Structures are given as structure tokens and as C-alpha cells.
C-alpha positions in Angstrom: 31.8 -25.9 -47.8 33.4 -29.0 -49.0 33.0 -32.3 -47.2 36.7 -32.7 -46.6 37.0 -29.2 -45.0 34.1 -30.0 -42.7 35.8 -33.3 -41.6 39.1 -31.4 -41.1 37.3 -28.9 -38.8 35.6 -31.7 -36.9 39.0 -33.4 -36.2 40.8 -30.1 -35.5 38.4 -27.4 -34.3 41.4 -25.2 -33.4 41.7 -24.5 -37.2 38.4 -22.6 -37.2 39.1 -19.0 -37.9 37.5 -15.8 -39.4 37.7 -17.3 -42.9 35.8 -20.4 -42.0 33.1 -18.5 -40.0 30.8 -17.6 -42.9 30.8 -21.1 -44.3 30.1 -22.8 -41.0 27.4 -20.2 -40.2 25.7 -20.7 -43.5 25.8 -24.5 -43.0 24.3 -24.3 -39.5 21.5 -22.0 -40.7 20.7 -24.1 -43.6 20.5 -27.3 -41.5 19.3 -26.2 -38.0 19.1 -29.7 -36.6 22.6 -30.6 -37.7 24.2 -30.6 -34.2 27.7 -31.1 -35.4 27.5 -28.0 -37.7 25.9 -26.0 -34.8 28.7 -27.0 -32.4 31.4 -26.2 -34.9 29.8 -22.8 -35.5 29.8 -22.1 -31.8 33.4 -23.2 -31.5 34.3 -21.0 -34.4 32.6 -18.0 -32.7 34.7 -18.8 -29.6 37.9 -19.1 -31.5 37.3 -15.8 -33.2 36.2 -14.1 -29.9 32.9 -13.1 -31.6 30.3 -11.1 -29.7 27.5 -13.6 -30.6 29.3 -16.5 -28.9 27.4 -16.3 -25.6 24.0 -15.9 -27.2 24.6 -18.8 -29.6 26.0 -21.0 -26.8 22.8 -20.4 -24.8 20.7 -21.4 -27.8 22.7 -24.5 -28.4 22.5 -25.5 -24.7 18.8 -25.9 -25.1 18.9 -28.4 -27.9 22.1 -30.3 -27.0 21.3 -33.6 -25.3 24.4 -33.5 -23.0 25.4 -30.1 -21.7 28.5 -31.5 -20.0 29.7 -32.7 -23.3 29.0 -29.3 -24.8 31.1 -27.6 -22.2 33.8 -30.1 -22.7 33.8 -29.4 -26.5 33.9 -25.7 -26.0 36.6 -25.6 -23.3 38.9 -28.3 -24.5 42.0 -27.0 -26.3 43.9 -29.0 -28.9 46.9 -29.2 -26.7 44.8 -30.8 -23.9 43.8 -33.5 -26.4 47.4 -34.2 -27.3 48.3 -34.4 -23.6 45.5 -36.9 -22.9 46.6 -39.0 -25.9 50.2 -39.2 -24.8 49.1 -40.1 -21.2 46.9 -42.9 -22.6 49.8 -44.2 -24.7 52.1 -44.1 -21.6 49.5 -45.8 -19.5 49.1 -48.6 -22.1 52.8 -49.1 -22.0 52.9 -49.4 -18.2 49.8 -51.7 -17.9 51.9 -54.5 -16.5 52.8 -52.4 -13.5 49.2 -52.0 -12.3 48.8 -53.8 -9.0 46.1 -56.5 -8.9 42.9 -55.8 -6.9 42.1 -57.9 -3.8 39.6 -60.1 -5.6 41.6 -60.9 -8.7 43.2 -63.9 -7.2 39.8 -65.2 -6.1 38.4 -64.7 -9.6 41.4 -66.3 -11.2 41.2 -69.3 -8.9 37.5 -69.7 -9.7 38.2 -69.6 -13.4 41.0 -72.2 -13.2 39.2 -74.6 -11.0 36.0 -74.5 -13.1 33.7 -75.5 -10.2 30.3 -77.0 -10.8 27.3 -77.0 -8.5 26.4 -80.5 -7.4 22.8 -81.5 -6.8 21.8 -82.0 -3.1 19.7 -85.0 -3.6 18.0 -87.2 -6.2 14.9 -85.8 -7.9 12.2 -88.2 -8.9 10.0 -86.8 -11.6 7.3 -89.4 -10.9 6.6 -87.9 -7.4 3.6 -85.7 -7.3 3.3 -82.7 -5.1 0.1 -82.6 -3.1 -1.0 -79.4 -1.4 -2.9 -79.9 1.9 -5.9 -77.6 1.7 -6.7 -78.0 5.4 -4.0 -75.6 6.5 -4.9 -72.8 4.0 -5.7 -69.5 5.7 -8.5 -67.2 4.8 -6.0 -64.5 3.8 -5.3 -66.1 0.4 -9.0 -66.2 -0.6 -9.4 -63.5 -3.1 -11.6 -62.7 -6.1 -8.7 -63.5 -8.4 -8.4 -67.0 -6.9 -12.1 -67.5 -7.4 -11.9 -66.4 -11.0 -9.0 -68.8 -11.5 -11.1 -71.7 -10.1 -14.0 -70.6 -12.4 -11.7 -70.8 -15.4 -10.5 -74.2 -14.3 -14.1 -75.4 -13.9 -13.8 -75.9 -10.2 -17.1 -74.1 -9.4 -17.6 -75.6 -5.9 -14.2 -74.1 -4.7 -15.1 -70.8 -6.3 -18.4 -70.8 -4.4 -16.6 -71.5 -1.1 -14.3 -68.6 -1.7 -17.1 -66.2 -2.6 -19.0 -67.3 0.6 -15.9 -66.5 2.7 -15.4 -63.2 0.9 -19.0 -62.4 1.5 -18.4 -62.7 5.3 -15.1 -60.8 5.1 -16.4 -57.9 3.0 -20.1 -57.3 3.8 -20.2 -54.1 1.7 -19.9 -56.3 -1.4 -22.4 -58.9 -0.3 -24.8 -58.3 -3.2 -22.0 -58.8 -5.7 -20.8 -62.0 -4.0 -24.4 -63.3 -3.8 -24.9 -62.7 -7.5 -21.6 -64.6 -8.2 -22.7 -67.5 -6.0 -26.1 -67.7 -7.7 -24.5 -67.6 -11.1 -22.1 -70.5 -10.2 -24.9 -72.6 -8.7 -26.8 -72.2 -12.0 -23.8 -73.4 -13.9 -23.4 -76.4 -11.6 -27.1 -77.3 -12.1 -27.0 -77.0 -15.9 -24.0 -79.4 -16.2 
């Protein structure tokens, strides 16, 4: 099969007939993963009312990524395509007559006014943020926070967290005790 013939059949599948069937079948068998050839073959079977149409359609339905598209390709007639094209051209010509949606005027006003968000107050970059540790609840004390303190070198805070966790989770007391001993050794060796 020539390349030009294949492209012609792709653009106009209604031209597929008994004469094109052997060529399309041979192409689909030679290249089993060539989906376009497989779809053209099935469409050719449909156009010629071949008995193998249903069986081949079932096989193709397994490998096609979008079955809805397969159904659309198999059921769409050429005249339907032309009707859709003429409707689209007519719709494009009447695009000025489409009523605006409710929010279009709001969007248009927003675009024309070009609003900017104004800052609420002055920001001073030299101000430092201080967190008051006296109001911190026990619920935020976790192993992860203790590990962060260890990585930061704040061993005393990590020990306090492990002590609180030891009281909160007595089943892990040996683990927390080992962690506390390890941290105290690190503090002594500094």
C-alpha cells in the first residue's frame, strides 16, 4: 500500500471497500501495534459488511486506549462529519450573537481597573520574632522535634523532650533512657 493511499483512507474512511481490504489487512498484520492501520482495517470490515467485523472489533477494543473514541470512529459516517463542520462554520459566523455570562462584566471590569493589593502595614525587617516557650504544650513534643534539636546542637532541649516523652509513653522508656544517656555523654564530652 502506498503512503498516499493510506493517508487518503485515514481522511476519508468511507472510501474503504472490497478492493482496499487485502492491503489494509496485510498492513495491520505486518504491524500489529500500528493502531491506525488496525482501526482502518476494522472500519474496512464494517464498510464491506464482513463477517469478521465483530471479532476484530472485540480484539481491538482490548488494545485501544479509549473505547469511546473507537466507537465514535466506527459509528461516525462521513455525512455526519460534514454536518458537524458546517455547524462549526455557522457557529463561528454567529459568535457575536452569544450572550455574555453573568461574570463576564465583573472580569472585564477587573481587567480594565488593574487593581493592586495594598500592604496593610509597614514591615520592619530588623524586628525579630521571639517565640515564648512557656506556653508550649506537651502535645508538640515528639521524637522528630528532639531529633531536630539534636541536629541543631541543642542537646539540653532534646533531653527535656525525651524526658517528657518517657513519661508520656512508658512502653518506650528504655529507648528514651538510652537517648538521654547518649545526649548527656555528648554534653560531657564537649
